[in-house]
C-alpha positions as CSV (number, residue, x, y, z in Angstrom):
1,M,-6.0,-11.7,27.8
2,T,-2.9,-13.6,27.0
3,T,-1.9,-15.2,23.7
4,G,-1.2,-18.8,23.1
5,E,1.4,-20.4,20.9
6,F,2.2,-17.9,18.1
7,T,2.4,-19.9,14.9
8,L,2.0,-19.0,11.3
9,S,-1.4,-20.6,11.4
10,S,-2.4,-18.3,14.4
11,V,-1.1,-15.3,12.5
12,R,-3.1,-16.3,9.4
13,N,-6.3,-16.8,11.5
14,R,-5.9,-13.5,13.3
15,L,-5.2,-11.7,10.1
16,L,-8.2,-13.2,8.3
17,T,-10.5,-12.8,11.3
18,G,-9.4,-9.3,12.1
19,S,-9.5,-8.3,8.4
20,A,-13.1,-9.6,8.2
21,W,-14.1,-7.4,11.0
22,V,-12.2,-4.4,9.7
23,F,-13.4,-5.1,6.1
24,G,-17.1,-5.2,7.1
25,A,-16.8,-2.1,9.1
26,K,-14.8,-0.3,6.5
27,I,-17.2,-1.2,3.7
28,G,-20.0,0.2,5.9
29,T,-17.9,3.3,6.6
30,L,-17.1,3.8,3.0
31,A,-20.7,3.6,1.9
32,L,-21.8,5.9,4.7
33,G,-18.9,8.3,4.0
34,L,-19.9,8.6,0.4
35,V,-23.5,9.2,1.4
36,L,-22.4,11.8,4.0
37,S,-20.2,13.6,1.4
38,G,-23.1,13.7,-1.0
39,L,-25.5,14.9,1.6
40,I,-23.2,17.6,2.9
41,A,-22.3,18.8,-0.7
42,R,-26.0,19.1,-1.4
43,L,-26.9,20.8,1.9
44,L,-24.2,23.4,1.6
45,S,-23.1,25.7,-1.3
46,V,-19.9,24.9,-3.2
47,P,-17.8,27.5,-1.2
48,E,-19.4,26.2,2.1
49,F,-18.5,22.6,1.2
50,G,-14.9,23.6,0.6
51,A,-14.9,25.3,4.0
52,Y,-16.3,22.2,5.6
53,L,-13.6,20.1,4.1
54,M,-11.0,22.5,5.4
55,T,-12.5,22.4,8.8
56,Q,-12.5,18.6,8.7
57,T,-8.8,18.7,7.9
58,L,-8.3,21.0,10.9
59,V,-10.0,18.5,13.1
60,V,-7.9,15.6,11.8
61,V,-4.6,17.5,12.1
62,G,-5.5,19.1,15.4
63,S,-6.6,15.7,17.0
64,T,-3.4,14.1,15.7
65,L,-1.3,16.8,17.5
66,A,-3.5,16.4,20.6
67,K,-2.9,12.6,20.8
68,L,0.9,13.3,21.1
69,G,1.7,10.2,19.1
70,L,0.3,8.0,21.9
71,E,-2.2,6.0,19.7
72,R,0.5,3.8,18.1
73,A,2.5,3.7,21.3
74,T,-0.6,2.3,23.0
75,V,-1.1,-0.3,20.4
76,R,2.6,-1.3,20.5
77,H,3.0,-1.6,24.2
78,A,-0.4,-3.1,24.8
79,A,0.1,-5.8,22.2
80,S,3.7,-6.5,23.2
81,S,2.7,-6.8,26.9
82,L,-0.1,-9.3,26.1
83,G,2.2,-11.2,23.7
84,T,4.7,-11.7,26.6
85,G,2.1,-12.5,29.2
86,E,2.1,-9.2,31.1
87,P,-1.4,-7.8,31.1
88,G,-0.5,-5.1,33.6
89,G,1.7,-3.5,31.0
90,A,-1.2,-3.3,28.6
91,R,-3.3,-1.7,31.4
92,D,-0.6,0.9,32.1
93,A,-0.2,1.7,28.4
94,I,-3.9,2.4,27.9
95,R,-4.2,4.6,31.0
96,I,-1.2,6.7,30.1
97,G,-2.4,7.1,26.5
98,L,-5.9,8.3,27.5
99,G,-4.7,10.5,30.4
100,W,-2.2,12.4,28.4
101,G,-4.4,12.4,25.3
102,A,-7.0,14.3,27.3
103,I,-4.4,16.8,28.4
104,G,-3.2,17.3,24.9
105,G,-6.7,17.6,23.4
106,A,-7.6,20.3,25.9
107,G,-4.4,22.2,25.2
108,V,-4.8,22.1,21.4
109,A,-8.5,23.1,21.6
110,L,-7.7,26.1,23.8
111,I,-4.9,27.3,21.7
112,L,-7.0,27.0,18.6
113,S,-9.9,28.8,20.1
114,F,-7.9,31.8,21.5
115,G,-6.3,33.4,18.6
116,V,-4.3,30.9,16.5
117,G,-7.3,29.6,14.5
118,R,-8.6,33.0,13.6
119,W,-5.1,34.2,12.6
120,F,-4.2,31.2,10.5
121,F,-7.5,30.7,8.6
122,G,-8.4,34.4,8.6
123,D,-5.2,36.3,8.0
124,V,-3.1,33.6,6.3
125,L,-5.6,31.6,4.3
126,G,-8.3,34.2,4.0
127,S,-11.2,31.8,4.8
128,P,-13.8,33.6,7.0
129,L,-16.2,30.7,6.7
130,V,-13.7,28.4,8.6
131,V,-13.0,31.2,11.1
132,S,-16.7,31.3,12.0
133,V,-16.8,27.6,13.1
134,I,-13.5,27.4,14.9
135,P,-14.9,27.2,18.5
136,I,-17.1,24.2,17.4
137,A,-14.2,22.6,15.6
138,A,-12.1,22.9,18.8
139,G,-14.6,20.7,20.7
140,W,-14.9,18.4,17.7
141,L,-11.1,17.7,17.6
142,F,-11.0,17.1,21.4
143,A,-13.6,14.4,21.1
144,V,-12.0,12.9,18.0
145,A,-8.6,12.6,19.8
146,L,-10.0,10.7,22.8
147,Q,-12.2,8.5,20.6
148,S,-9.2,7.6,18.5
149,L,-7.1,6.7,21.5
150,C,-10.0,4.5,22.9
151,V,-10.3,2.7,19.5
152,E,-6.5,2.1,19.3
153,S,-6.6,0.7,22.8
154,F,-9.2,-1.9,21.6
155,R,-6.9,-2.6,18.7
156,G,-3.9,-3.1,21.0
157,L,-6.0,-5.7,22.9
158,S,-6.7,-7.4,19.5
159,R,-10.4,-6.5,19.9
160,F,-10.7,-5.8,16.2
161,G,-14.5,-6.1,16.1
162,M,-15.0,-3.5,18.8
163,A,-12.4,-1.2,17.3
164,S,-13.8,-1.5,13.8
165,I,-17.4,-0.7,14.8
166,L,-16.4,2.2,17.1
167,D,-13.7,3.7,14.9
168,H,-15.9,5.5,12.3
169,L,-18.8,3.2,11.6
170,A,-20.9,4.1,14.6
171,I,-20.2,7.8,14.2
172,D,-21.1,7.8,10.5
173,V,-24.3,5.9,11.1
174,V,-25.7,8.4,13.6
175,T,-24.4,11.4,11.5
176,A,-26.0,10.0,8.3
177,I,-29.3,9.6,10.1
178,V,-29.3,13.1,11.4
179,L,-28.2,14.8,8.2
180,G,-30.4,12.6,6.2
181,G,-33.4,13.8,8.1
182,V,-32.3,17.4,7.5
183,F,-31.9,16.7,3.8
184,L,-35.3,15.0,3.4
185,S,-37.0,17.9,5.2
186,G,-35.9,20.1,2.3
187,R,-34.1,22.6,4.5
188,H,-30.8,24.3,3.8
189,A,-28.2,23.7,6.5
190,S,-25.7,26.2,7.5
191,L,-22.0,25.4,7.8
192,D,-22.0,25.8,11.6
193,A,-25.0,23.5,11.9
194,V,-23.3,20.7,10.0
195,V,-20.1,21.1,11.9
196,G,-22.0,21.2,15.2
197,I,-23.9,18.0,14.3
198,S,-20.6,16.3,13.5
199,A,-19.0,17.3,16.8
200,S,-22.0,16.3,18.9
201,V,-22.2,12.8,17.4
202,V,-18.5,12.1,18.1
203,A,-19.0,13.3,21.7
204,V,-22.0,10.9,22.2
205,V,-20.1,7.9,20.7
206,L,-17.1,8.7,22.8
207,V,-19.1,8.3,26.0
208,V,-20.2,4.9,24.9
209,T,-16.7,3.8,23.8
210,G,-15.1,5.0,27.0
211,A,-17.6,3.0,29.1
212,L,-16.9,-0.2,27.1
213,L,-13.1,0.3,27.3
214,L,-13.2,0.8,31.0
215,K,-14.7,-2.7,31.4
216,Q,-11.9,-4.2,29.3
217,V,-9.2,-2.4,31.3
218,R,-10.6,-3.7,34.6
219,E,-10.0,-7.2,33.3
220,L,-6.3,-6.6,32.8
221,Q,-5.0,-8.1,36.0
222,G,-1.6,-9.5,36.4
223,P,2.1,-8.7,36.1
224,G,3.7,-6.2,33.9
225,H,4.4,-2.5,33.9
226,V,4.9,0.2,31.3
227,A,6.4,3.6,32.4
228,R,5.4,6.9,31.0
229,T,8.9,7.5,29.7
230,D,8.6,4.2,27.8
231,M,5.4,5.4,26.1
232,F,6.8,8.8,25.2
233,R,10.0,7.3,23.9
234,V,7.9,5.7,21.2
235,A,5.3,8.4,21.0
236,R,7.4,11.5,20.3
237,P,8.8,10.5,17.0
238,L,5.5,9.0,16.0
239,L,3.8,12.3,16.7
240,V,6.2,14.1,14.3
241,T,5.7,11.2,11.8
242,N,1.9,11.5,12.0
243,L,2.1,15.3,11.5
244,G,4.5,14.8,8.6
245,I,2.1,12.4,7.0
246,Y,-0.5,15.2,6.8
247,L,2.0,17.4,5.1
248,L,2.0,14.8,2.4
249,G,-1.5,15.6,1.3
250,S,-4.1,14.4,3.7
251,G,-5.9,17.7,3.6
252,V,-3.0,20.2,4.2
253,D,-2.6,20.3,0.4
254,L,-6.2,21.8,0.5
255,W,-4.9,24.5,2.8
256,V,-2.0,25.3,0.4
257,L,-4.4,25.5,-2.5
258,S,-6.8,27.8,-0.6
259,A,-4.1,30.4,-0.3
260,F,-3.9,30.8,-4.1
261,E,-7.2,29.6,-5.6
262,P,-10.9,30.7,-5.1
263,D,-13.2,28.7,-2.9
264,N,-14.9,26.8,-5.8
265,I,-11.6,25.3,-7.0
266,V,-10.7,24.4,-3.4
267,S,-14.1,22.6,-3.1
268,L,-13.5,20.7,-6.4
269,Y,-10.0,19.6,-5.3
270,G,-11.3,18.6,-1.9
271,S,-14.1,16.4,-3.4
272,A,-11.5,14.5,-5.5
273,S,-9.1,14.1,-2.6
274,R,-11.9,12.6,-0.4
275,L,-12.8,10.0,-3.1
276,V,-9.1,9.0,-3.4
277,V,-9.4,7.3,-0.1
278,L,-11.3,4.5,-1.9
279,V,-8.0,3.5,-3.6
280,A,-6.1,3.1,-0.3
281,T,-9.0,1.5,1.6
282,P,-8.0,-2.1,1.1
283,L,-4.5,-1.3,2.5
284,I,-6.2,0.8,5.3
285,I,-8.2,-2.3,6.2
286,F,-5.1,-4.4,6.4
287,S,-3.2,-1.7,8.3
288,G,-6.0,-1.7,10.9
289,V,-5.3,-5.4,11.7
290,I,-1.6,-5.8,11.3
291,P,0.0,-3.4,14.0
292,P,-0.4,-5.6,17.0
293,I,0.6,-8.7,15.0
294,V,3.7,-6.9,13.8
295,A,4.6,-5.9,17.4
296,E,4.1,-9.4,18.7
297,L,6.0,-11.2,15.9
298,H,8.9,-8.7,16.1
299,A,9.0,-9.1,19.9
300,Q,9.3,-12.9,19.5
301,G,11.8,-12.7,16.6
302,R,9.6,-14.4,14.0
303,T,10.9,-12.4,11.0
304,S,9.9,-14.9,8.3
305,Q,6.3,-15.0,9.5
306,L,6.2,-11.3,9.7
307,E,7.3,-10.9,6.0
308,R,4.7,-13.5,4.9
309,A,1.9,-11.7,6.7
310,L,2.8,-8.3,5.4
311,R,3.2,-9.3,1.8
312,A,0.1,-11.4,1.7
313,G,-1.9,-8.4,3.0
314,A,-0.3,-6.0,0.6
315,T,-1.2,-8.3,-2.3
316,L,-4.9,-8.6,-1.2
317,A,-5.0,-4.8,-0.9
318,G,-3.3,-4.1,-4.2
319,L,-5.7,-6.0,-6.5
320,P,-8.9,-4.0,-5.7
321,A,-6.9,-0.8,-5.6
322,L,-6.0,-1.3,-9.2
323,G,-9.6,-1.9,-10.1
324,I,-10.7,1.3,-8.3
325,L,-8.0,3.3,-10.1
326,A,-9.3,1.9,-13.5
327,V,-12.9,3.1,-12.6
328,F,-11.6,6.6,-11.7
329,L,-9.6,6.9,-14.8
330,L,-12.4,5.8,-17.2
331,F,-15.4,7.2,-15.4
332,G,-14.1,9.9,-13.1
333,P,-16.6,12.6,-14.1
334,S,-19.6,10.3,-13.7
335,V,-18.4,9.1,-10.3
336,L,-18.0,12.6,-9.1
337,E,-21.4,13.7,-10.3
338,T,-23.0,10.6,-8.7
339,V,-21.5,11.3,-5.3
340,Y,-21.4,15.1,-5.1
341,G,-23.7,16.4,-7.9
342,P,-23.1,17.9,-11.4
343,D,-21.1,20.9,-10.1
344,Y,-18.2,18.6,-9.3
345,R,-17.6,16.8,-12.7
346,D,-14.6,19.1,-13.4
347,A,-12.6,17.5,-10.6
348,A,-11.9,14.4,-12.6
349,T,-8.4,15.4,-13.6
350,Y,-7.4,15.9,-9.9
351,L,-9.0,12.5,-9.1
352,A,-6.9,10.7,-11.7
353,I,-3.6,12.2,-10.6
354,L,-4.1,11.7,-6.9
355,S,-5.4,8.1,-7.4
356,T,-2.4,7.1,-9.4
357,G,-0.1,8.2,-6.6
358,R,-2.1,6.3,-4.0
359,V,-1.9,3.0,-6.1
360,L,1.9,3.2,-6.1
361,A,1.8,3.7,-2.3
362,V,-0.4,0.6,-2.0
363,W,2.1,-1.4,-4.0
364,A,4.7,-0.7,-1.2
365,G,2.5,-2.3,1.4
366,S,2.4,-1.5,5.1
367,C,6.1,-0.6,5.3
368,G,5.4,2.4,7.5
369,V,3.5,0.3,10.0
370,A,6.3,-2.2,10.0
371,L,8.8,0.5,11.0
372,M,6.7,2.2,13.6
373,M,5.8,-1.1,15.3
374,T,9.4,-2.4,15.4
375,G,11.3,0.4,17.1
376,H,12.3,2.4,14.0
377,Q,10.0,5.3,14.6
378,R,12.8,7.8,14.5
379,A,13.9,6.8,11.0
380,M,10.3,6.8,9.9
381,M,10.0,10.3,11.4
382,A,12.9,11.5,9.3
383,I,11.6,10.1,6.1
384,T,8.1,11.5,6.7
385,L,9.5,15.0,7.5
386,V,11.6,15.1,4.4
387,S,8.8,13.9,2.2
388,G,6.3,16.2,3.8
389,S,8.5,19.2,3.4
390,I,9.0,18.4,-0.3
391,S,5.2,18.1,-0.6
392,I,4.5,21.5,1.0
393,A,7.4,23.3,-0.7
394,G,6.3,21.8,-4.1
395,G,2.7,22.8,-3.5
396,L,3.7,26.4,-2.6
397,F,5.7,26.5,-5.8
398,A,3.2,24.8,-8.0
399,A,-0.1,26.3,-6.8
400,P,0.4,29.9,-8.1
401,R,1.8,28.6,-11.4
402,F,-0.2,25.5,-12.2
403,G,-3.1,25.7,-9.9
404,A,-4.8,22.6,-8.5
405,I,-3.2,20.3,-11.0
406,G,0.3,21.3,-9.8
407,V,-0.7,20.7,-6.2
408,A,-2.1,17.3,-7.1
409,V,1.1,16.3,-9.0
410,T,3.5,17.4,-6.2
411,T,1.3,15.7,-3.5
412,S,1.3,12.4,-5.4
413,T,5.0,12.6,-6.1
414,A,5.9,13.2,-2.4
415,Q,3.7,10.2,-1.4
416,V,5.4,7.9,-3.8
417,L,8.8,9.1,-2.6
418,Q,7.9,8.5,1.1
419,N,6.8,5.0,0.4
420,L,9.9,4.1,-1.6
421,L,12.2,5.4,1.2
422,Q,10.2,3.5,3.8
423,L,10.4,0.3,1.7
424,I,14.2,0.6,1.4
425,L,14.6,1.2,5.1
426,V,12.4,-1.8,6.0
427,R,14.6,-4.0,3.8
428,R,17.8,-2.6,5.4
429,R,16.7,-2.6,9.0
430,L,14.4,-5.6,9.2
431,G,15.6,-7.7,6.3
432,I,12.1,-8.1,4.8
433,W,9.9,-6.9,2.0
434,T,6.4,-5.6,2.4
435,T,5.5,-5.2,-1.3
436,I,2.8,-6.9,-3.3
437,Q,3.6,-10.4,-4.4
438,F,3.0,-11.1,-8.0
439,S,3.3,-14.8,-7.4
440,P,-0.1,-16.4,-6.8
441,R,1.6,-19.4,-5.4
442,A,3.1,-17.5,-2.5
443,L,-0.2,-15.9,-1.6
444,I,-2.1,-19.2,-1.8
445,G,0.6,-20.9,0.2
446,F,0.2,-18.4,3.0
447,F,-3.6,-18.6,3.3
448,T,-3.8,-22.4,2.8
449,G,-1.0,-23.1,5.3
450,K,1.2,-24.9,2.7
451,A,4.1,-22.6,3.6
452,E,3.9,-23.6,7.3
453,K,3.7,-27.3,6.4
454,E,6.7,-27.1,4.2
455,A,8.7,-25.3,7.0
456,A,7.7,-28.0,9.5
457,R,8.8,-30.8,7.0
458,I,12.2,-29.2,6.6
459,A,12.6,-28.8,10.3
460,A,11.6,-32.4,10.9
461,E,14.1,-33.6,8.3
462,A,16.9,-31.6,10.0
463,L,16.3,-33.5,13.2
464,V,16.8,-36.9,11.5
465,P,20.3,-38.3,12.2
466,D,22.6,-38.8,9.2
467,D,23.2,-42.5,8.8
468,D,26.5,-42.0,7.2
469,Q,27.8,-40.2,10.3
470,S,26.3,-42.7,12.8
């Protein structure tokens, strides 16, 4: 598992091939995600659906804490080791990531189950429905944490196909089949039943994923070593960064709103925030492919190729994002009714505000990935903490005064601020831009290879002796 000559052509081919895998899996995941959201919204009452979304956020945030920031550290060290011909380093990175991820997952699950979960969701947020499913949610987040680390290990090995299928697609397929059967039977499902099904499916897929990864790791024979201290040097700031990202409105805004608004408003806001992911999906697809490429290009000092790859991907992601925003702005109530049912039409305003903020974030491109994969994770951490703190503080100020609209505005504003600060830092530290390119010529040049041919021509001319100086 070593790489050959790393040219702009090879970067382009890997970007296109990897994006094709991620694109196919992401489209399937999106379709299934919408189906699952619709099924669950119809299986549960409006308050129960809001509680389910809050529980899902708990699983995401808890699993992020459990991973200790090791998912990106695994990708970075595995990809860098393979890029420099040291497969042993990739093997060490994966083993350290999974081992400590299991310890972190067990710790978070135990803390949540024995007191903290009941105190936070019961006493602070006043959500007895969430409290009732905390033991199941604890097991769910443990399985999600390990599954994510396995998937990122595949991504670090540039096994994009395997990573894309096992990331969410396989889980969503099985979950949709089970919940679809429940829905077609005409039975009402309880909140704990839906959460239990979700947790069980992840656990089953984790067993399969772990077995497949074990086979890959056994093939990593050769020189190279990554120490635990090297992994955690990268992981610690990334952990804080990841947690800070959730403060920016990846579900934590739902918790803030639940402290001031009734369950039906929380459910409406949550339904809109889940649909907003469609706007960012093109960039998410690109971000699923680019991390190992960024790590390798940076390790080899190929800054020009890095900028071309990042900006080309941002442009491809930005165009469909604008189209999705237009649909949400023009047909928001109809989209919400189609996905969730007629009870959710009133969430259209929240959908429009949150979607606009996400489009501006897409314009900035994968600037955060560029920072995390090039050794600037501490600066990224600082930016994310500042932006996340502004988001939470703004939400706590706005929620009792302006309700869900105020939370949506502060969340979107903080997301835009974060991406602007990241973009400026990428320019200062790496000397590149990651934004959308509005020049079709540059985009076409990257994907047709014209840019590489022109660079080769200039280099060849530079080697020709000057006759006047002969």
